[in-house]
N, C-alpha and C positions, 0 to 999 in steps of 0.2 A: 537773635537766637532766641533770647530771652521772650519777644514779644510771639516768635511763631508757639515758643511751648505752652505759652501760655492761653494760646489763643486753641490750640490741640487739648489742654488740659481742660479748657472751660467745655469744647463741644464734649468731650469724656464725663464731666461736669452734669453736662444737660440728660447725658443718655441714660447714664446710672441713677438719678433723678427720676427722672420718667417712668423707669423698669422699677423704682418701687415705689413709685403711685399706682403706677399699672397693678402689685400686689396687691392692692387694696380689694380688688375686684374677686383673687382669688378665691376665697374662703364658700365664693358662692357658685364656681364653675363646678359641675360635677363630671369629677374627668371621661368617665366616660363617651362623654360628650366635646368637652375641651381637650384631649388628652395631652398636647404638648405643650399649650399654657398651665398648666398644673403642673408642669417638672419645676414651675421658676415658684414653684412653694419652698424649696428647698434652699433655692439660693438667696433668700431672702434676708437671711443673717450676715450675709457677707455683703450683701447691697446695703445693708445698714451700717457696714462696717468700712465701707469704699466710700461712701456718704462721707461716715465722722472724717474722714483721713481727708479727704475735698474740700470739709469747713475748715479744718484747722489748718489748709496749706492756704485758701486765702484769707482765714483772719491773721495769718503771720505776714502778710502780703498789707493788710489793712484793706483789703477789697471788699465793695459791697458786695461781688458774689457769693462771699461767706453765707448769705441768706437765703443761697438755691437749694443746697444740703441741709441749712441748719430747719428749714422752714420743714422740708419730707420726713426729717429726724423728728421733729416734735410733733407732726403730725402723726406720724407710724406711729410713738409712742403711746399716743390717746385712742388714736384706732385702734389698734392690735391689745389693747388695755394693759399694755406695760409690758416688755420687755426683760425691764431691771426692774424689782422691787425690794424695798426694806420693811419691814415687818417687826411689831414686836408681838410675841405669846401670848395669848390669851390665860386666863386662871382655871386651869380644870374644877377647883373649888365652887365654880359658879355656877356647874352643870351636874343634874341630878346622874347623869350615866356618861360614862367616858370610852370609845374605842381607838386603840392605836391600830394602824392597819401600816406593815411595810409590803413595797411592790421590787421586785428586784429581777431582771432578766440575769439570772447566773452562766448560761453558756453552758451547758452541761455540765458546770461547776468545774468548769476548767480542765475537765478531761480530758481532751486532746491536745492539751497545752505543754509546755516543758514542766509547770510545776503542776500538775494535775488533783486530785482530793486534796493531800497533805495541803496545800495552800488554801484551796476553799473551805476546807473544815478550821483550820484556823480562822478566816474572817469571819464565817458562820457564827462561830462561838461566842468572838470578838462585838459581834451584833446582837445576839440574843442577849447577852450579857449586861450589854451597855445601854440597847435601846427598847427590851423586854417587849415588842412585839403582841399583840392579843391574836392578830391574826397578818396571816404572811401568804402574800401573793407568789407566785413564782412563774413565772415566763423561762422558757427554753431547760424544762425541768427534767432531770436524768436520773432513771431508776438505778442503774447500782451505785448510788452513793454510799460515802461514808459519814454523813455529818448527822449529827447530836440533836437528832429532833424530838426527844423524849418530853420536851416540855407541852407540846403540843399533842392529845390524845387524837384530837379529830381533825381528819384528814380526809382530802378529796384529793387523788391522784388519776389522773387522766391521761391515757395513752390510745392513741386512732387505732391500735392493734396488738392483737397481746405479743407479737415482737418488737414491737416500736421500743426503743431507749428513751426517744425524745419525746416529752406528752408539756403537761401544763399542773399545774397544785393550786390548791390553798390548804393552809393550816390552821389550827384554830385551836385556841384555848377554851374557846367553848362550843358547843355542839351546835353540827352542820347539819341539814336535812333538806328533802327536797332540792337535790344535787343531780347537775347536766352538762353536758358541752354542745359547743359547736363543731361539729368536724369540716370546716369547709373544705368544698369537693378540691382536686389539682393543687394543693399544697400542703406544707406540714405544721404550717401556722393553726391555730384553733386558738378557739376561746370558750373556757369554764365559767359554770355559775353553781352561786348555794349558797342558802339562807342561814344567817350565822343568830345562833339565839344568846341573848346575855340579858339575862333573869327573865323579865314579863315581854322585852322586848324583842323582834324579829328586823333584821334588817337584811338584805340583797346583795351579796358580794360576787361581782364580773372578773375574773381574770382575765385579760385579752392580748393577746399577738395576735397582730395583726399581720396584713401581707409584708413577707419581706421582698425587700430590693434586689436584695443577691449580687451583690458587690463589694469589692475590697474597699473597705474606706481609707481611700487613701488616692494623693490627686496625681500621682504618677502613674495609678493604675486607670485611671479618667483620660489622660491623657495619650496615653497609649492604648488605648481601648476602641474602636470602630464606633463614629458618634449614632448609626443607626444602629447599631446593635443595642447601645446606652438607654438610646431614646426607647426601645423597644421593652426594653427591660424594666424603664420605670412606668410607662404609660400602664402597660403590664399590672405592674405591682399596684398602683393609683387606681386601677379601675377594679382589680381584685378587693382592697379598701373600701370601695365605694360598696360593693356586695356585700362585703364582712359588718360593716357598719350596720345596714336596713336590716340585715339580719338581727342583731345584736338590741338594735333601736325598738324593733315591733315585736322583742321577747322583754325586754325592758320596762313597755307602756303596758303591760300583763300585768305586773308586780304590783300586789297591794302593801309593799315596807317600799323604806325609804330606799334609797339606793345607791352601793359604792361601785366603780370603776375602776381598776386597778390596770395599769401593763403598759405594755410597750406598743404605742402606736405606729412606731418607722413613720412617722412625719411629722412638721416643727408644727407651731402653733400659729401658722399663717396659713394653712391648709383649710380645704376642702373637707377633708379627712378628720382633725380636732374639731374644725368648726359644728360638722354635721354630730357627735361623739359627745361632745361637750353640751350642746342644745340650750337648757335652762338651767343645767348643774350649776356649780359652783368648782372652781379647779384650785385646788387646797395649797398650790403653788401663790397665786394669785391673792388670793385670801392671807397667807401667812409666811410667805417663801422669802427668800433675801437673797442678794444677785442675782447670775444670770438664768437660776434656776437649770444649768447642766447636768446632763444625765448621760451623753454621750460624747466624744468626742472624735470628729470625721478627719484625721489627718493633724493632731492638735487643734483644729479648730471645734467652739464649743455650738453642741446642739441641744434642744430640750426635746425628745421625743419619747419619754417615759412620765405618764401622768397618774396621778388620782384623782376622781372626779366624786364629786356626792351631791347627793339631791340638794334641795333648799332648805328643807328643815332641820338640818346637820352642820350644827356651826363646827369651824375648823379652828380651833385650838391653836395648833402648830404645828408646823413643815421644815422636814429637814432632808439633807442629802447628805448620802455617807458617800463618801469621793473614797475613803479606803474598801479597792476593791479588787479581786483577780477576774473579776468578767471584764468585757468593754464596756459595760453598761457600769451607771451609777446605781445603788440602792434610792430609795424615796421611804420617808417615814411622816405620817398625819396622827395625830392624835384629834379625834372630833368627842362633840357633845352637844348633848341634847337634855 
């Protein structure tokens, strides 16, 4: 019985190792052309975990099969440029200029949850007092909120229609000019941008909220839902993300200023969405982050779907994930220097 069970485990191990290796090509496959296989990008964190479990299983038995999963885990770590980071902070005193930027999907400030605005207001007040960001990018921003934003005299709040309550916002301690928005078609998601002026310097900031998948983040929901319907939801969302990124990238290419892209990409670092959006920019988490960089929990399973990307000529001094939240997302904050 033990030998038969190990044979089954070995075959399952080979399959999981193969799927993890297959994920190496995902960042290069446009979802519009490869809709089904692009869904695998969301499963990469699970595949990594499963292969770790297999490696431990064989190591406990002192079997050479341990090297199957050990190899693909190590290869994944270097190929995806590390999904776990240990970093030290830089020194702001080394730079003539610094800017602290926060990005936060606030889930309408919890307005339709059991503890609505009061809980959100308290958490945001604590964030502002402790983190003191210079610029804050809000996704799923809710117009009739009660949060004290008096420290931010310069604001750009954008809603698709005059009657909309859900939108996107950039709040700043420094002047904002050249403001605008991408109102993507057939979706509630959008992206906004503004140029922030600090002293003699100007930087372009985008607050991006890419296409949502539109499902409950629960394993039970996935198990109880028709597979064809789920596949359609995922593939449509990823295809829309591809089009949205193209719009942002074309606009970004015309900017004569250093660029900061903040936001909820609704996809993992193993995806075409992330690779295309990042391009030659720096990922603030990869530069100065610590741990897994989790920003969203899918039924308690950690995922990183919120990012701050910056131009090559900006240095990342520090990065922090703020896990005290009223939202289903964690806020992220970085300090940049130049």
